[in-house]
N, C-alpha and C positions, 0 to 999 in steps of 0.2 A: 504494500500500500504506500503510495507516494506522499500522502498527507494524512493527518489525523482525521478519523471519521467525524464528519460534521463540520469540518473546517470550511469557511467560505472560499478558501483557495482550492478546494476540491468540490465544485458545485454539484457533481454527479453523485456524491455520496449521500447517505441518509443523514439527516440532522441529528446531532447528538442530543439525547434527552436531557443532559445536564448542561453542556457547554453553552448552548444558545439561549438558556433562560435569561430573562432580563434581570438586572440587578434589583433586589428588593427596594421599594421606595423608602423604607425606613433607613436602610444602609446609605442610600443616596443622601437623604436628609441629614443624617449624622455627619457624613463626610464633608458635605458642602457647608454645613453650619460651622464645623470645626475650622475648615479652610478659611472661610470668610472672617470668623471671629478672631482667629489668631493673627491673620494678616492685618486686620484693622487695629488690633492691639499693638502689633509691631510698628505700624505707621504712627500711631499715637505716641509710642515710646520714642520713636525716631524724631518726631517733631518736638517733643518735650525736651529731649536731651541735646539735640543738635541745633535747634533753632528753626524758625519758620522758613528761612531762605537758604538753608544748607544745600538743598537739592540742586540749586543753581550755582553752587560754588565750585564743584569739582566732581568729575570732569565736566567741561562745559562746551565742547566742540559743537554738540547738537544744538544747544541753545543759541550759540553765536550764529550758526548757519540759519536757524529758524528766524532770528531777528533780522538777518540780512534779507531773508525772503519777504518778511512783512514790510520792510522799508524799500522794497522794490529793487534790490541789488542781486536778486537771484541766489543761487547756491554759491556762496562766497564767504571769505574771511573766517575760516574755522578756528584761527588762533587769536582773533581780535584785530582791532585796527580796521584798515580797509585794504586788503591784500589781493583783491580780485577773485575771479572764479575759482572754484575748488572742486576736486573730485576726491578729497581726503575722506569724506563720508558719503555714503549713498543717499539718494534723495528721499526715500520713503519716510524714515522716522523724523527728520527735520521738518518735512511737510506736515506731518501729524502735529508736531509741537507748534508749528506756526499757526495752525488752525486753533489750537488751544490758546496761544498767546493773543490771537485776534479777538477771541471771545472773552477771555478773562484777564488780559493784560500781560505784558512781557515781564517775566521774572517776579510775578506777584505770588502771594501766599495762596490765593485762590487757584492760580494756574498749577502750583505745586500739588495742591490737593487733588485737582482734576487729573493730573498726570499719574499720580500714585493710585488714584481710584481706577483709572483705565488699566493700569498694570494689574491691579487686583482682579478686575473683571476678566482680563485676558488669562490670568492664572487659574480662575475658576473654569473658564472654557477649556484650558489645557487639561485640567483634571478630568473633565467630562470626556474629552477626546481620548485620553489615556484609557479610561474605563471602557469606552466604546471599542477601541482597538483591542484591548485585552480580552474583552468578551467575545469579539468576533474571531480572534485567532485562537483563543484558549477556552476559558470558562469564566463563570461569574466570580468564583473565588479569587482568581488572579486579578480580575477587575477591581474587586473590593480591596485587596491588599495593595495594589498599585495606587489606587485613588487615596486610600487612607494614609499611605506613606507620604505621598506628595502633599497631603493636607496638613500634616503636622511636623514634618522634618524641619528643624530649626533654621538651617541656612536658607531654605526656600522661602521662609516668611519675610525675608528682607529683599527679595527680588523687586517688589514694588518700589523700593527706594533707590534702585539703580537707574540713573538718568541716561539710559542707553536702550537699545532695542532688544535686550536680553529676553524679556518676557515674551515678546512677539516671536523671536527666533525659536524659543522652546516650543511655543504653540504651533508654529509653522511646521516644524519637523514632524510632530505627531499628527498634525492635521493632514499633511501630505501622505503619510502612511495610511491614514483613514481613507483618503480619497483613492489611493492606489488599490486598496482592498475592494472598494466599491467599483472602481474601473475594471479590475480583474473579473469581478462577478458580472458586471454589466458594461462590456466594452463598446458602448455606443459613441457616436460622434459627440453627443452632448457631454458625456462624462469625460471624454478625452480633452475636449476644449476646456472644460472646467479644471481639469488637472493641469493642463499647460498654463492657463491664465493664473491659477493659484501659485504655481511654481515661480512664474515671472514676478508676480507681486511680492512674494516672499523674498526673492533675490534682490528686488529693488529696495527692500528694507535692509537686508543684510546679504551682500553679494557672496560672502563666505559660504553661504548655504548652497550656492548654485551647483557645484559639482555633485553634491549629495542628492539634490533634488532631481538633477538630470539622471543620476543613477537609479533613483526610485522610478522615474518614468521609463527608463530603459528596462527595468525589471518587469514592469507592466507590459511593455511592448513584447518582451520575450515570452511572457506567460500567455499572451493573447495573439501570438504571431500567426496562428492559423485561421483566426476569425476576424481580426480587426486591423489589418495592415494600413488601410487607407485612413481609418480613424486615428491610428497612432501617429501617422505622418502629419495629420491635421493638428493633433495635440502638440507635437514638437514645433510645428510652424506657429501655433498660437503662442507658445513660450517665447519664441524668437521675436515675434512681432510686438508683443507686449513689453518685452525687456529692451528691445532695440533702441528706443529713444534715448536711453541713458548713454550707451557708448557712442551713439551718433552725436549727441550733444557734446560729449567730451572731445570727439574728433574735431568738431567745429570750433570749440572754444580753445583747445590746446594744440591743435594740429598734430595730434598723437593718438595712437590706438590705446585706449584705456577701457578695457571691457568691464572692469569691476571697480577698483579704487586705485588712486595714485599713490597710496601710502605704503605699498609693498616694500619699496626700497628703504623707507624710514624704519619700518618695523623690523626688517632684516638687520639694519645697522644697530638698533637698540639691543638686539640679542646677540650680535656677533661683531665685536670690535675690541680694541685693547681695553682690558679691565672688565669686560662683560662677564656677568654671572649667569646669563641665560634668563634673567628675570626682566620685567619691565623696568626701565630706568627713565623716569620722567625728566631727569635733569638735562637730557639731550633734546627734549621737545621744544619747539619754538614757543609754545605757550608758557613754559616754565623757565626758559633760558633766554635772557635778553639778547645775548650775542647770536644765538641761533635764530631768534626772531628777525634780527637785522639781516642775517644771511638769507633767510627765507624770503624777505621782502626784496632784497637786492637781486637774488637769482631768479625768483619766480618759483612757483610750486613745482612745475615739471622738472626744471633743471636742478632744483634743490633735492627733490626726492631721487632723481636719477643719480646725482652725485653720491648720495648716501648709499644707493644700491651698489655703485661701483666700489665704494670703500668697503662695504660688507663683503662683496664678492672677493676682493683682493685679500681681505683678512682671512676668509675661509680657505682660499687657495694656499695662502702662506702658512696656515695653521690647521690642517685637516684633522689632526688628532684632537685638538682642542674643540673644534666644531663638533666632532662625533661625541666627545664627552659632554659638551653642553646640550646636544640634542638628546642624548640618553637621559640627562637630568630632566629635560623638558618633558619627555615622554612619561617619566615617573611622576613629575609634578602635575601633569595634566590629569592623569587617572587617579592620583592619590589626593588631589585637591589641595596640594601644598605649594601652589605657584605664587601665592601672595606673600610678600615679605612679612606683613603684619596680619596674616590670616588667622582666623579663629580655629582652635582644635576641632570645632564642630564641622568645619569644612572638610578636614581630612577624614573624620569619621563617616560623614555622609558620602563623600566621594568613594572612599575605600569600600564601604558596604555595597553601594550600588554597582561599582565596578566588579567586585568579587562575585556577587550573585548574578549580575547582569551577564557576564561572559560565561558563567556556569550555565545560566539559562539558555544562552544561544547554543552552547555545546550540547546541552540536553535536547533541545529542539531538533538539532541536526541528527543526533543519535536515534531519535524516535522517528526518523525518516520524514520529518516535516522540513525538507530541505529548501523548498521554495520560501517558506516562512522564515527560516534561518537566514536566507540570503536577503530577504526584504529588510530585516532588522540589522543585519551585519553591514550591509553596504554603506549606509550613512555613518555608522559608528566607526568604520575603518577610514573613510574618506575625509570626513569633516576635520578631525584633529590635525591632519598633516601640516598645514601652514603654521600651527602653533608649536609643532615639534622643532621647527627651524627658526622660530622667532622668539616668542615668550608665551608662557602658558598660565595665565591667571585663572583663578577659579571661575570668574565670570564667563569665560569662554567654555569651560566645562559644563556650565549650566545649560548651554544651548542644546545639548543632546541628552540632558539628564532625564527629561520626561520619557523619551524613547527608551533609554537604557533601563529605566525603572520597570518597564513592562516585562522583559525577560527575567529581570531580577525577581519580580513578584511571582512569575511562573516557577522559577527555581525554588522559591520559598514554599509555595503551595505543594510542589512535588516532593520536597523534602519532608514537609509535615505529613503528607499522605503516606510516604514510605515509612516514617517512624510510627505512625498510627497503625499501619498494616503489620509492622513487626511486633508491636505491642500486643495487638489482637492475636497474632499467631502464637506468641509466647503464652498468653492467657489460655488459649485453646489447648495448647500442648500440656499446660499445667493441669487443666481440668480433666484431660484424658488419662493422665497417669493413675489417679486413684481408681478409675473405672477399670483400667487394664489390670491393676493389682488385684482388685476384687474378683475379677473374672478368673484369674489364675488360681485363686484359693479354692474356687469351686471345682 
C-alpha cells in the first residue's frame, strides 16, 4: 500500500473510520481560547514592560519603507534618510503596514496594537490550518496535539510582537501545504490557479519562501501528472504572472536582475568576514553604523550590496575551512534554536523538541510507506533553511517553518503514546493469563 488507508493522498482508498473524524468542538474551543488568551497576555506584558512604542524601535526597516510608501516615495529608504528605491525588503509586508499607518497613524500606539492584533489573528489561523492539515494527513489526535502545542508553547506567544513578516510566513507555509492537499485531491484549473496565486502572494511577502513553495507545487504536479498537466502548467504560469511585477520593477529601477531581494550580499558579509561568528552582527548594518550608512548613500544600494557580496565571496575562498565550520555552527543553531546571542533557554527547548520529534515523525511516515506525505513535508523543511546555513540563523527564521514541523512532531508523539499504551495493555494481558494457565495445570 503506497499511502495510509484513508489518506486524502490516496483518494481511491476507503476513508479511515478514525482519521477523518472532525476535531471535537470542545477541543477546538479549549485550544483557541488558550491560544488567544495567552497571546493577549503576552502582548499586555510586552506593552507594560517595554513601553507603548517599542515595537517601532527595533528592527524598523519595514516601518521606514511603509512610511516612504504613504509619503509617496514608493518602496525606498529602508535605513532612514532619503536613500532612494530599495529592494532590501519585499513589498508585501511594508504595504500591509502602510495601510495600517494610513488608518491609525504612523508609529502610533494604536497602529502598534492593530499590528500585534493582526499577528495574533494570523497565529490563530495558523493553528487552524495546522489542525486541518494534521487531520487530513493523519488523524484527529495528531491535530489536537499539534494545535495544543502551538497554542501554549512559550516562545510562540511572542510572535505577535515581532515587527516582521514572521507570523505570515509561518501561516503561508502550512497554508500552502493545505492547498496542495486539496489540489492533489481535486486537481482542477481553479485549485491550481488558487495554488499558484497563493504561492506568489506569499513570496511577495517573504521571497525566502519561494523555493519551498515552488517545490510544494512541483510535488502536486508530480502527484497529478497523469490527470492535470494543463492545469498544473496554468498554476505555475499564475505564480509567475502574479510574482513578476516585483522583479520587473527592480529591473526598471536598478537596471539589474533582482528576482527576490538585494540584501543577499549584505547578509553573506554579516556571517562571513574577518571576526565573524556566524551570528547576526548588526554593527555592520547601515542603520546601526554611521560610516556604513554614509557608504550606502555614496555607493547606492546595488553597488553597496554587490561590494559586500564580493568581500564575503573573497573571504570564503580564502578561508574555506572557517566557512565550513561557521556553516556547521549555523546548521546546529538553526535547528536547536540557539542562533540569538541573547536568546531565551525556552527557544532552545522549543526548537530542540520540535526538531527531534519532527524529523522522527517524517522518518516514521516514510517507514509506514506514506512516502508521498513524507516528501510533501520534507521538501520545504530541507529547502527553506539553506540560505541561513551560509549567512546567520536567528530563531526568528526558524519560526517560519515551525508550524509545518510541528505536524510530524505531533504525529510522532501520538504514535509513541499509542505504542506505549499497546505495550502496557499487552503486559497486563500477559499478567492476567499467567494465573489462569497455572490453575489449569493443577487440574
